[in-house]
N, CA and C atoms as a LAMMPS dump frame, in Angstrom:
ITEM: TIMESTEP
0
ITEM: NUMBER OF ATOMS
387
ITEM: BOX BOUNDS ff ff ff
-5.0000000000000000e+02 5.0000000000000000e+02
-5.0000000000000000e+02 5.0000000000000000e+02
-5.0000000000000000e+02 5.0000000000000000e+02
ITEM: ATOMS id mol type element x y z
1 1 1 N 487.75 348.979 393.53
2 1 2 C 486.732 349.704 392.783
3 1 3 C 486.737 348.789 391.148
4 2 1 N 488.033 348.575 390.703
5 2 2 C 488.065 348.194 389.396
6 2 3 C 487.474 346.795 389.577
7 3 1 N 487.612 345.923 390.429
8 3 2 C 487.152 344.693 390.539
9 3 3 C 485.722 344.624 390.63
10 4 1 N 484.884 345.789 390.835
11 4 2 C 483.346 345.547 391.319
12 4 3 C 483.163 346.128 389.812
13 5 1 N 483.836 347.029 389.173
14 5 2 C 483.337 347.611 387.853
15 5 3 C 483.481 346.21 386.8
16 6 1 N 484.577 345.493 386.792
17 6 2 C 484.719 344.623 386.13
18 6 3 C 483.733 343.446 386.179
19 7 1 N 483.373 343.335 387.397
20 7 2 C 482.249 342.255 387.897
21 7 3 C 481.053 342.528 387.128
22 8 1 N 480.733 343.979 387.436
23 8 2 C 479.227 344.462 386.76
24 8 3 C 479.066 344.408 385.354
25 9 1 N 480.23 344.421 384.582
26 9 2 C 480.505 344.365 383.254
27 9 3 C 480.14 343.107 382.707
28 10 1 N 480.714 342.226 383.453
29 10 2 C 480.659 340.793 383.031
30 10 3 C 479.368 340.153 383.612
31 11 1 N 478.715 340.596 384.292
32 11 2 C 477.437 340.11 384.642
33 11 3 C 476.445 340.674 383.816
34 12 1 N 476.68 341.859 383.383
35 12 2 C 475.725 342.607 382.461
36 12 3 C 475.758 341.946 380.902
37 13 1 N 477.3 341.76 380.448
38 13 2 C 477.345 341.037 379.304
39 13 3 C 476.92 339.633 379.382
40 14 1 N 476.791 338.599 380.312
41 14 2 C 476.441 337.659 380.265
42 14 3 C 474.869 337.583 380.274
43 15 1 N 474.398 338.478 381.129
44 15 2 C 472.837 338.497 380.889
45 15 3 C 472.401 338.97 379.459
46 16 1 N 473.108 339.722 378.86
47 16 2 C 472.754 340.094 377.384
48 16 3 C 472.675 338.973 376.398
49 17 1 N 474.035 338.243 376.589
50 17 2 C 474.04 337.394 375.655
51 17 3 C 473.603 336.194 375.959
52 18 1 N 473.065 335.982 377.042
53 18 2 C 472.384 334.897 377.403
54 18 3 C 470.929 334.674 377.199
55 19 1 N 470.491 335.886 376.462
56 19 2 C 468.917 335.995 376.1
57 19 3 C 468.515 334.756 375.307
58 20 1 N 467.363 334.478 375.196
59 20 2 C 466.99 333.463 373.95
60 20 3 C 466.922 334.269 372.66
61 21 1 N 467.012 333.742 371.686
62 21 2 C 467.139 334.193 370.47
63 21 3 C 465.6 335.032 370.466
64 22 1 N 464.422 334.336 370.986
65 22 2 C 462.988 334.916 370.987
66 22 3 C 463.12 336.088 371.791
67 23 1 N 464.006 336.49 372.312
68 23 2 C 463.818 337.978 373.184
69 23 3 C 464.045 339.165 372.24
70 24 1 N 464.565 338.558 371.107
71 24 2 C 465.002 340.035 370.112
72 24 3 C 463.941 340.333 369.546
73 25 1 N 463.633 341.683 370.215
74 25 2 C 462.406 342.397 369.31
75 25 3 C 462.833 342.471 367.957
76 26 1 N 461.771 342.823 367.297
77 26 2 C 461.759 343.262 366.082
78 26 3 C 462.595 344.836 365.819
79 27 1 N 462.563 345.696 366.75
80 27 2 C 463.632 346.719 366.728
81 27 3 C 464.696 346.381 366.567
82 28 1 N 465.121 345.703 367.46
83 28 2 C 466.944 345.235 367.561
84 28 3 C 466.859 344.267 366.429
85 29 1 N 466.13 343.431 365.504
86 29 2 C 466.086 342.946 364.404
87 29 3 C 466.576 344.087 363.195
88 30 1 N 465.508 344.871 363.329
89 30 2 C 465.916 346.102 362.193
90 30 3 C 467.41 346.42 362.455
91 31 1 N 467.815 346.987 363.459
92 31 2 C 468.993 347.555 363.859
93 31 3 C 470.257 346.53 363.369
94 32 1 N 470.019 345.038 363.573
95 32 2 C 470.824 344.143 363.14
96 32 3 C 470.744 344.109 361.86
97 33 1 N 469.976 343.916 361.083
98 33 2 C 469.655 344.057 359.522
99 33 3 C 470.204 345.561 358.8
100 34 1 N 469.935 346.273 359.395
101 34 2 C 470.755 347.465 358.747
102 34 3 C 472.46 347.58 359.172
103 35 1 N 472.672 346.784 359.95
104 35 2 C 474.384 347.091 360.148
105 35 3 C 474.87 345.823 359.125
106 36 1 N 474.026 344.806 358.655
107 36 2 C 474.424 343.588 358.11
108 36 3 C 473.81 343.682 356.615
109 37 1 N 473.492 344.922 355.976
110 37 2 C 473.156 345.142 354.769
111 37 3 C 473.561 344.196 353.652
112 38 1 N 475.12 344.258 353.835
113 38 2 C 475.875 343.311 352.811
114 38 3 C 475.663 342.2 352.717
115 39 1 N 475.137 341.337 354.062
116 39 2 C 474.73 340.064 353.84
117 39 3 C 473.469 339.766 353.679
118 40 1 N 472.712 340.686 353.102
119 40 2 C 471.091 340.307 352.969
120 40 3 C 471.094 339.237 351.737
121 41 1 N 471.795 339.392 350.872
122 41 2 C 471.813 338.253 349.657
123 41 3 C 473.208 337.869 349.114
124 42 1 N 473.293 336.752 348.549
125 42 2 C 474.765 336.28 348.362
126 42 3 C 474.214 335.417 347.367
127 43 1 N 475.626 335.505 346.664
128 43 2 C 475.582 334.835 344.883
129 43 3 C 476.594 333.617 345.047
130 44 1 N 476.041 332.314 344.169
131 44 2 C 476.855 331.157 343.995
132 44 3 C 476.456 330.7 342.592
133 45 1 N 477.523 330.405 341.86
134 45 2 C 477.6 329.76 340.483
135 45 3 C 477.785 328.25 340.844
136 46 1 N 476.538 327.652 340.117
137 46 2 C 476.533 326.082 340.875
138 46 3 C 475.875 325.62 339.861
139 47 1 N 476.516 324.325 339.228
140 47 2 C 475.968 323.541 338.301
141 47 3 C 475.419 324.407 336.962
142 48 1 N 476.237 324.996 336.425
143 48 2 C 475.852 326.105 335.412
144 48 3 C 474.44 326.946 335.492
145 49 1 N 474.424 327.282 336.85
146 49 2 C 473.347 328.324 337.338
147 49 3 C 474.128 329.369 338.078
148 50 1 N 473.449 330.421 338.091
149 50 2 C 473.714 331.446 338.985
150 50 3 C 472.602 331.326 340.101
151 51 1 N 472.739 331.013 341.341
152 51 2 C 471.95 331.182 342.486
153 51 3 C 472.167 332.305 343.195
154 52 1 N 470.839 333.111 343.874
155 52 2 C 471.034 334.141 344.584
156 52 3 C 470.23 333.998 346.146
157 53 1 N 471.103 333.859 346.836
158 53 2 C 470.419 333.032 348.198
159 53 3 C 469.908 334.447 349.133
160 54 1 N 468.896 333.912 349.687
161 54 2 C 468.132 335.067 350.534
162 54 3 C 468.321 334.772 352.163
163 55 1 N 469.374 333.68 352.411
164 55 2 C 469.134 333.124 353.793
165 55 3 C 469.459 334.095 354.884
166 56 1 N 470.045 335.267 354.798
167 56 2 C 470.526 335.942 355.935
168 56 3 C 468.682 336.996 356.256
169 57 1 N 468.038 337.052 355.386
170 57 2 C 466.709 337.77 355.459
171 57 3 C 465.795 336.696 356.109
172 58 1 N 465.637 335.568 355.634
173 58 2 C 465.127 334.46 356.067
174 58 3 C 465.382 334.228 357.746
175 59 1 N 466.64 334.628 358.061
176 59 2 C 466.874 334.591 359.439
177 59 3 C 466.252 335.29 360.28
178 60 1 N 465.706 336.596 359.619
179 60 2 C 465.205 337.632 360.532
180 60 3 C 463.883 338.064 360.008
181 61 1 N 463.044 337.058 359.8
182 61 2 C 461.691 337.18 359.168
183 61 3 C 460.794 337.968 360.35
184 62 1 N 461.187 337.561 361.567
185 62 2 C 460.16 338.062 362.493
186 62 3 C 460.203 339.96 362.727
187 63 1 N 461.47 340.436 362.085
188 63 2 C 461.818 341.81 361.664
189 63 3 C 461.493 342.627 360.597
190 64 1 N 460.873 341.502 359.51
191 64 2 C 460.731 341.927 358.35
192 64 3 C 459.054 341.969 357.911
193 65 1 N 458.556 342.641 357.326
194 65 2 C 457.294 342.718 356.739
195 65 3 C 457.397 342.559 355.086
196 66 1 N 458.131 342.891 354.338
197 66 2 C 458.4 342.414 352.863
198 66 3 C 459.802 342.793 352.329
199 67 1 N 459.896 341.784 351.386
200 67 2 C 461.313 342.202 350.854
201 67 3 C 460.895 342.3 348.995
202 68 1 N 461.397 343.298 348.848
203 68 2 C 461.085 343.686 347.139
204 68 3 C 462.474 343.384 346.43
205 69 1 N 462.749 342.998 345.165
206 69 2 C 464.132 343.005 344.825
207 69 3 C 463.822 342.997 343.171
208 70 1 N 465.015 343.245 342.574
209 70 2 C 464.797 343.414 341.203
210 70 3 C 466.424 342.706 340.597
211 71 1 N 466.344 342.412 339.371
212 71 2 C 467.762 341.794 338.85
213 71 3 C 468.195 342.952 337.791
214 72 1 N 469.398 343.621 337.731
215 72 2 C 469.776 344.23 336.978
216 72 3 C 469.037 345.585 336.73
217 73 1 N 468.506 346.169 337.775
218 73 2 C 467.689 347.048 337.848
219 73 3 C 467.091 347.482 339.46
220 74 1 N 466.941 349.093 339.476
221 74 2 C 466.334 349.229 340.747
222 74 3 C 464.934 349.442 340.483
223 75 1 N 464.264 348.59 339.831
224 75 2 C 462.711 348.823 339.897
225 75 3 C 462.057 348.333 341.143
226 76 1 N 462.791 347.219 341.71
227 76 2 C 462.301 346.528 342.927
228 76 3 C 460.708 345.732 342.697
229 77 1 N 460.504 345.715 341.23
230 77 2 C 459.308 344.874 340.866
231 77 3 C 459.098 343.536 341.331
232 78 1 N 460.021 342.703 341.893
233 78 2 C 459.465 341.562 342.227
234 78 3 C 459.336 341.376 344.232
235 79 1 N 458.553 340.269 344.416
236 79 2 C 458.807 340.36 346.122
237 79 3 C 459.133 339.217 346.363
238 80 1 N 460.001 338.789 347.404
239 80 2 C 460.593 337.725 347.798
240 80 3 C 459.401 337.027 349.034
241 81 1 N 458.885 335.841 348.831
242 81 2 C 457.961 335.551 349.803
243 81 3 C 458.722 334.983 351.044
244 82 1 N 458.777 335.503 352.394
245 82 2 C 459.464 335.293 353.347
246 82 3 C 458.69 333.948 353.785
247 83 1 N 459.576 333.12 354.629
248 83 2 C 458.842 332.107 355.534
249 83 3 C 458.021 332.836 356.528
250 84 1 N 457.008 332.218 357.104
251 84 2 C 456.54 332.926 358.327
252 84 3 C 457.414 333.008 359.498
253 85 1 N 456.868 334.014 360.388
254 85 2 C 457.741 334.063 361.705
255 85 3 C 457.357 333.161 362.564
256 86 1 N 458.386 332.466 363.187
257 86 2 C 458.058 331.331 364.269
258 86 3 C 458.784 332.094 365.453
259 87 1 N 457.736 332.58 366.196
260 87 2 C 458.132 333.43 367.827
261 87 3 C 459.022 332.538 368.42
262 88 1 N 458.65 331.227 368.643
263 88 2 C 459.446 330.159 369.643
264 88 3 C 460.888 329.923 369.021
265 89 1 N 460.649 329.939 367.578
266 89 2 C 462.269 329.626 367.14
267 89 3 C 462.093 330.559 365.952
268 90 1 N 462.649 331.902 366.023
269 90 2 C 462.662 332.913 365.038
270 90 3 C 463.904 333.34 364.071
271 91 1 N 464.862 332.662 364.531
272 91 2 C 465.964 332.672 363.713
273 91 3 C 466.044 331.514 362.505
274 92 1 N 465.417 330.439 362.901
275 92 2 C 465.683 329.271 362.414
276 92 3 C 464.643 329.232 360.804
277 93 1 N 465.686 328.694 359.849
278 93 2 C 465.289 329.15 358.279
279 93 3 C 464.942 327.449 358.1
280 94 1 N 463.524 327.405 357.916
281 94 2 C 462.619 326.108 357.482
282 94 3 C 462.322 326.075 356.237
283 95 1 N 462.473 326.914 355.431
284 95 2 C 462.194 327.188 353.888
285 95 3 C 462.716 326.173 353.378
286 96 1 N 462.276 325.388 352.316
287 96 2 C 462.906 324.75 351.554
288 96 3 C 463.847 325.315 350.549
289 97 1 N 463.522 325.903 349.699
290 97 2 C 464.172 327.095 348.503
291 97 3 C 464.039 328.402 348.93
292 98 1 N 465.477 328.726 349.438
293 98 2 C 465.77 329.974 349.846
294 98 3 C 466.659 330.819 348.988
295 99 1 N 466.622 330.469 347.474
296 99 2 C 467.154 331.304 346.748
297 99 3 C 466.492 331.148 345.238
298 100 1 N 466.819 332.328 344.556
299 100 2 C 466.557 332.409 343.055
300 100 3 C 467.531 331.652 342.348
301 101 1 N 467.092 331.062 341.077
302 101 2 C 467.792 330.347 340.186
303 101 3 C 467.914 331.169 338.883
304 102 1 N 468.858 331.619 338.09
305 102 2 C 468.839 332.295 336.907
306 102 3 C 469.914 331.596 336.149
307 103 1 N 469.99 331.874 334.795
308 103 2 C 471.023 331.277 333.973
309 103 3 C 472.427 332.131 334.437
310 104 1 N 473.286 330.999 334.15
311 104 2 C 474.701 331.692 334.554
312 104 3 C 475.082 332.853 333.972
313 105 1 N 475.5 333.95 334.735
314 105 2 C 475.835 335.305 334.433
315 105 3 C 475.191 336.138 334.174
316 106 1 N 473.658 335.735 334.561
317 106 2 C 472.571 336.619 334.189
318 106 3 C 472.548 338.056 334.81
319 107 1 N 472.589 337.625 336.283
320 107 2 C 472.577 338.765 337.395
321 107 3 C 474.089 339.507 337.119
322 108 1 N 474.06 340.394 336.919
323 108 2 C 474.892 341.658 337.036
324 108 3 C 475.137 342.249 338.677
325 109 1 N 473.758 342.484 339.304
326 109 2 C 473.515 342.667 340.5
327 109 3 C 472.19 342.709 340.969
328 110 1 N 472.075 342.713 341.859
329 110 2 C 470.607 342.606 342.506
330 110 3 C 470.268 343.942 343.485
331 111 1 N 469.061 344.275 343.302
332 111 2 C 468.796 345.468 344.255
333 111 3 C 467.906 344.965 344.903
334 112 1 N 467.804 345.286 346.676
335 112 2 C 467.122 344.96 347.646
336 112 3 C 466.492 345.908 348.46
337 113 1 N 465.474 345.657 348.932
338 113 2 C 464.632 346.834 349.944
339 113 3 C 463.724 346.205 350.673
340 114 1 N 464.162 346.392 352.059
341 114 2 C 463.359 345.578 353.079
342 114 3 C 462.309 346.702 353.785
343 115 1 N 461.248 346.061 353.739
344 115 2 C 459.881 346.864 354.823
345 115 3 C 460.197 346.227 355.721
346 116 1 N 460.524 346.858 356.902
347 116 2 C 460.756 346.229 358.148
348 116 3 C 459.211 346.127 358.93
349 117 1 N 459.154 345.483 360.252
350 117 2 C 457.916 345.256 360.954
351 117 3 C 457.222 346.629 361.265
352 118 1 N 458.077 347.417 361.498
353 118 2 C 457.464 348.665 361.698
354 118 3 C 456.885 349.835 360.476
355 119 1 N 457.088 349.207 359.361
356 119 2 C 456.648 349.667 358.461
357 119 3 C 457.54 350.711 357.799
358 120 1 N 458.658 350.75 358.159
359 120 2 C 459.519 351.864 357.742
360 120 3 C 460.388 350.776 356.706
361 121 1 N 461.275 351.539 355.688
362 121 2 C 462.027 350.796 354.781
363 121 3 C 463.431 351.168 354.486
364 122 1 N 464.204 350.388 354.268
365 122 2 C 465.521 350.299 354.397
366 122 3 C 465.754 351.25 352.848
367 123 1 N 467.026 351.612 352.821
368 123 2 C 467.567 352.316 351.686
369 123 3 C 467.46 350.96 350.334
370 124 1 N 467.733 351.174 349.202
371 124 2 C 467.936 350.002 348.376
372 124 3 C 469.403 349.725 348.267
373 125 1 N 469.663 348.363 348.477
374 125 2 C 470.597 347.892 348.503
375 125 3 C 470.976 347.005 347.564
376 126 1 N 472.482 347.252 346.929
377 126 2 C 472.711 346.64 345.734
378 126 3 C 474.145 345.664 346.13
379 127 1 N 473.737 344.65 345.322
380 127 2 C 474.98 343.723 345.451
381 127 3 C 475.163 343.159 344.352
382 128 1 N 476.577 342.982 344.221
383 128 2 C 477.323 342.557 342.946
384 128 3 C 477.584 340.917 342.993
385 129 1 N 477.544 340.151 341.871
386 129 2 C 477.987 338.59 342.175
387 129 3 C 479.331 338.673 342.972
């Protein structure tokens, strides 16, 4: 019985993890994004400037309707323009510039809120450099 159960679990895991990325529905993207909030944006000091990357969010554009953000406040007064969703390759990041550039040391934190494809909103996520 144990061998049959192990075999069934192995087949199920193989089936789930062999799905093409395009099979990830917006609902599952929302779940993944909620779990990975700490990765939504990242900071980098480079060449005398501070860069704020939106790479993670660009990878999930098919599950996102809008991204609002603000630097050093929770006003969410700016909109990050996402690349269009490509259903044939939904996780590909094809946008040329996937970061903000501000003077070095300017951003003490960034506040981000995502409006998902189902029109619900995330909590406001604050990220420090």
